[in-house]
N, C-alpha and C positions, 0 to 999 in steps of 0.2 A: 743568468741569461742563456736561452737555448739558441746557440749560434748556427746549428747545422742546417737550418732551413732559411736562414737569412740570404738575401740577394747579395751577389758579389759587390754591387754598388754600395750596399749598406755595410758590408764587412770592410770595404776599403775606407769608408768614413770612420768606422769604429777604430780601425787600426791607426788612422791618422790622428784621431783624438786621444789615442792611448787608452781606450776603454778595454782593449783586449790585445793579446800578442799573437803573432803567427803560430808560435809554439802551442798556445792554448787552443787556437782554432784547429790546428793539425791534430793534436791529441784528441780533441773532441770528435773530429771526423773519423779518426782511426778507431776510437772506442765504439762508435756507432756501427762502423763496418764490421768489426769483430763481433758485435752483439747481434746484428740483424742480417748479415749477408750470407749466413749459412743457409737460410731459406731462399733468399732471392738469387744468389750467385751472380751478381753483377760484376764484381771486381775479380777478374780471373788471374791477374798478375799483380799482387800487391807489391809496393815498393816503399814500405813504411820507414825503414832505416834511413834511406836517402831523403825521404820526405821530411823526417824530423830534422835532419841536418840542414836541409834547405830552409826550413822554417826558422831554425836558429840563425842562419845566415841572413834571412830576411829581416829578422828583428834587429840584428846588429847593423844592417844597412840603414834601416829606418832611424836607429839611434844616431847614425852619422849624418842624418839629414836627407838621405835619399828618399825619393818617392816616385814609384813607377805605377802604371795602371793596375797591375795585379799583384803588387808587392805583398807577399805573405799570404795570399789567398789559396786555399786548397782546391785542386781541380783533379779531374781524371782525363784519361786519353784512351780513345778506342784502340783495341789491340792491334789493329792493322797499321798503325803508325810505328815506324822505327823509333825505338828509344835505346840508346847505347847502354849495354849492360842488362837488358831485358829481352826475352825471346819475342820474336815476331813470327807467328805461325799462320795467321788467317784461318785458324781452326783446322788446318790440314795436317793430319798425323805424320806424314813424311817430313814435315818441316818443324816438328816439335822441338828440336834442339837448335833451330836457326837463331843466331845471335848477331844482330846488325852492329856495325862498327861505329855508326854515327847517328845522331838524332835526325828525324825528319825535320824539314824546314819549319813546319808549324809547331813542332815541339820546341825547337830552338827559339821561335818567337814567343811562345808561352813563357819559357824560362827567362828570356831577355826582359819580358814584362814583369818578372818577379813572381810568377805563379809557383806554387808548391805542388808537384805532381805526386798524387797518392798512389797511383798505379794505373793499370790498364783494364779496360772493360771488355766484356765478352762479345763474340761475333758468331755468325754462322760460317760453315765451311766455305772458304773462298769468297765470303761476303755475298753469297748467291742465294739468299733466302729472305723471307719476310718474317722469319723467326731467328732466334739466336741460340743455337745449340751446336755442339761438335763433340767428337770423341775425346778431345784433349781436356776440355774444361767443363763439359757437361752443359746443362740447360739453364738459361736465365728465365726466371719466372716473373710474371707481371706482379708488381707490388699490390695491385688492387684485387687480384684474384690469382692465386698461385697455380691454378689449373690452366691458366691462359698464358699466351706468349706476351713478352714485352715488346715484340716487334723485331725487325731486322732491317739492315744489318747493324745499325747502331743501337741495338736493343739493350746491351749492357750499360751504355752511357745514359740512356733515357731512364732505365730502372734505377741507376745510381743517383741521378738527380732527384727522382721522386722519393727516394729513401733518405735523402740528406747526406749522401756520400760525396761531399764536395759541392762547391757552389756552381761550377761550370764544367763542361766537357766539350771535347772536339770530336766530330764524327765525319762521315762522308756520305754521299748520296749519289746513287746511279739509278735506283728504282724506288725512290722514296725512302732511302735508308736513314735519313735524318728525320723526315717528316712523319713517316708511319710510326716509328717508336715514340715520338713525341705525342702523337695522337693517341696511341694506345696507353701511354703512361701519364698523360695529363700535364706535360711540360711544354716548353717552347723550343723551336729549332728554326734555323734559317738555312735554306739552300741558296747559296749565292749564285749570281750570274756566272755562267760557264766561263772559266778562265780568270775570274777575279782574284782567287786565292791560290797561291802556289801549292802544288801537290807533291813535290819531290819528297821521297822517303815514305810515302803512303803507297807502298808497292808490294805485290805478292812475293813472298820469298821463294827462291833465293835470288830473285832478280836484283840487279844493282840499282841504287837510288838515283836514277838519271832524271834530269829536268825535262820530262816529256810533257807535251800538251795533250791531255786526255780528251776523248770524245764522250760527251754526256756526263761523265763523272766529275763531281766537285767535292771539296772539303768545306766544312762549315761549323758554326757554333751551335751549342745546345745550352739551355739555361732554364731557370725557373721564373724569369721575368723577361718582358720584351726589351726593356732598357739594357739588361745584361747581354742580350743578343747583340745589340749595337756595340756595346763596349768590347765584346770579344771579336766581333767582325772587324772592327777597326784595327785590332792587333793582327788578325789573320790576313786581311786584304793586302794585295800587292803582288807584283810579279816575282818570279824566282830571281834571286840576285846573280845567278850564274848565266841567265839568258836575257830575257826582256828587261830585267831589273838593272842591267848594265846601262840601259839607255833612258829608262823612264820610271816614274813612280805613279801611283794611282791617287786621284782625288775624286771621290764620289760626289756627285751633285747632291745638294740638300733635298730633303723630302719635298714633294710638290706642294704640300699643304701642311699646316700646323694644326688646324682645327678640323674636327670631324665634319662639320657642316659644309666644308669646302670640297670634300672628296666626291668624286664621281665613280660609282662602283657598279660593276656588272656581277650579279649573283647567279650562279649555276648550281642546280641540284640534280639535274637529270643528265644521264649519258645514254646515247643511243645503243651502246653495246652491253651495258650492264645496269641493273637497277640500283638505286640508292636505298639502303636500309632505313627503316623508320627512325632509328636513333640518330643516325648521321644526318638525315634530312632535318630532324628537329634542331640539331646543332647549327646547321647552315641557316635555318630560318631564325634561330635565336640571334645570330650575328646580323642577319638582314634586318630584323626588327630593331636592333640596337642602332644600326646605321640610320634607318629611317627616323627613329626617335631623336638621334643626334643631329638631324637636319641634312644628312648626306643625300645626294641624288642617287637613287638606287633604281637600276633597271634589271629586268629578268631575261630579256632577249636583245640581241643585236645582230643585224645582218653582217657586221664586221667580224664576228667571231669565226675563226678558221674552222673548217669542217672537223668535228670531233671524231668521227669514224676514221677518216683518213689520218688524222693526227695519231690516233691509237695504233693504226697499222704501221705508219712510219716509225713510230717509237719502238714497236716490237721488232721491226726489221733491223733497226740500228742497234737496239739493245742485244738481241739474241745473236746476231752475226758477230758482234764484238765479243760477247761473252764466250761463244763457242771457240772463237779464235784464241782466247786466252786459256780457256779450260775445256779442252775437247771432251765431248760426252760419249761419242761412239764413232765407229769407223764411218768413213764417207760412203763405203759400199752399203752399209746398213741403212744409212740415212737416205741414199738415193732410192733404195727399194721402198722405204716408207713414203717418201715424197711422191714417187711414181704411182703409189696406190691411192693418192688423194684425188678426189673428183675435182675437175676444173672449176666446178661451181662452188666448191667449198672455200668460202672466204672468212671462215671463223678465225678468231684469234689463235686458236690451237693450230690451225692450218698455216696461218701466217708465221707463227713461231717455228713450225717445222720446216717450212720452205726457207726461212731466214738462216737456218743452220747450214744451208748449202750456198749461201750468197757468194757470188764472185765479186771481184773488185768493181766491175762494171755495174752489177746490181746495187752495190753500196753507193756508188757515185750517183746513180739514178735516184735512189732514196734521199741522198744528201741534197740533190738539186731540188727535190720536192720540199725538203725541210726549209730551204732558203725561201721558197714561195710562202710557206707558213710563217716564217720569221717576218717577212714583209707584211703579211696579214696582221700579225700581232702589232707591228709598228703603227699600222693604220688604226687598229682598235685602241691603242693607248694614246692616240691623239684625241680620242673622245672620252676615254675612261682613264682613271688613275690606278685602278686595281680590279682584280677579279677574285671573288670569293667562291670557293667550291670545296667539295669533299677531298680528303686525302686517300681514304679507302672507303668502300661502301658500308663497312661495319666497324664497330668497336673491336677491341682485341678478341681474337678467336681462341678456342681451346688448342693446346699443344697438338700438333699433328706432325709426327716424325716418320711418316711413310717414306721409305727410302727412294721411292719413285715420285718426285714432286709433281710430275705430270698426271699422276693418278689421284692427287689430292683434290678436294673440293672445298669451296667457301660457301657457307650457309648464309643466305641473305633473306631474312624473314621467312625461313622455312623452305626456301628453294635453293638447290645447289647449282653452283656454277664452277667452271674450271678455275683452279686455284690462282693461276697467274693472270686471269682476266681482271682481277682487282687492281692491277698496276696501271690501268688506263688513266686514272686521275693523277697519279704521281707523274706519269709520262707527259701529261699536258704541259707542265712547265719544263720538264727535263729535255724533251725532244728539241724545242727551240732554244734551250739554254737560258730561260728566264729565271729571275730570282723568285723565291716563294718562301713565305714565313708561315710556319705551323703554330697555331695558337689553341689553347683550351677553349672549348665552346659549350661546356656543360657536362652532364652525366646521362648515361642511358638509364632506362627503368631499372636495370640490374645494378646500377651504381658504378658502371665502368666509365672511364673518361672518354670524352668525344672531342676531337679536334677538327678544325678546318684549316685550309691554307689560303693565304692571301698572295696572289700572283701579281708581280709588278713588272714595269718596263725594264728592258735589258739595261744593266749597269745603273739603274736607279733603285738600288737595293734599299736606300733609306726611305723610299716611299712606302713599301709594304711594312717595313719595320716601324715607321711612325704610326701607320694605321693600326698595327698590332698594339702599340703602346696606348693609343687612344681607346681601342676596344677593351683593353685590359682595365682601364679606368671605368669603362661603362658597364661591362658585364662580369668583371672579376677575372682572375687568372688561376694560378696554381693553387691547389690545396693538397696537403700531405695525406697519403693514405692512412686510414685508421687501423 
């Protein structure tokens, strides 16, 4: 039996039935990593000795009659999560030797559920890119085309899943960092509702692992099936036990519907600020056709949809002002000079990003107030619809581009070049208001590259897009291993 590409749910059943041991699953995963990862470079920090020990302990626990959701199942963890005994660098060379003293809260939850952690997966520097490469660990390649990126910032996790290096992984998402790698590598990911899953210990070194409430950023599950996403989200969801968890727990409402024919879905394929490439457009329409064929109510337009241009502007303002506050790019004097040189009529996203680098707290508050207006708009839309289907990025995985100045990079959309970071507008559609979004495979490009779409759902109704993802997986298929 080839176990490496089985779903976590299937592995759990096989373990319970005694068809396989955790030691066997772990050894098989390690053997595949040692055989194939020299080319892919997804696992940047292996932890095989402790994984084998954990697998042995899981088998002993099962022999004693224990049964936990992930007992004995091999998984990986994004490098940005603290794991005691392993370095956390975020790909930043000055932090190459930083060693956290304790596990991140989500790593603790994985281990408490019985998972066997194989190691850590690669990331971009500071998690600040749509690719995954850094000077410490090198470049992670796309399993479908080694000349292309696996995505970022959870690119190592997505590549690992596509290659059979563990059944599950956990990542994070600020600018599509769960969804874009899933889209590029042909796997599943779920960006939870903002604040649903505790983030403590997923922090840039050498900062202490404090239980802060992050803006925009979330942590979430990655898998090879939609049902596995739900399995892992149930383990990850819930407040930090040091803060909100003192007072309450989380109970997510059930999915709005169980049958495809009962869903009301708004399908978007066009954005006013950037075109959608033909391969991604075909993926969106493949999903739309499956929804119609399954009896769902599908609409292409709605006056309830918040303004997409303003949403993209607000997202860029909140994203860039927060990112620059954490990772300063250049001096304020230089920035002021550059911003002063902008024409007042220049409302391009490049100009929006540049101005956001100088945001004051007042500026941020004004953007945040506009965000609340958009959130209200989404609440009204989700009174009429259950989910929104739309692209994750305008293209499939693009060729590696390591230009040291990201602002000089360009993204090619059907032969026309656009500013590199403009492709984030689709990811920001769910991120800016804090909505849940599930990335699913939606076919292949003419070149054979994976294409994914995202299913955006109502706030804190994460089970609704997850259930829709499961129904679409049954309808159009899901993950396929690279050849």
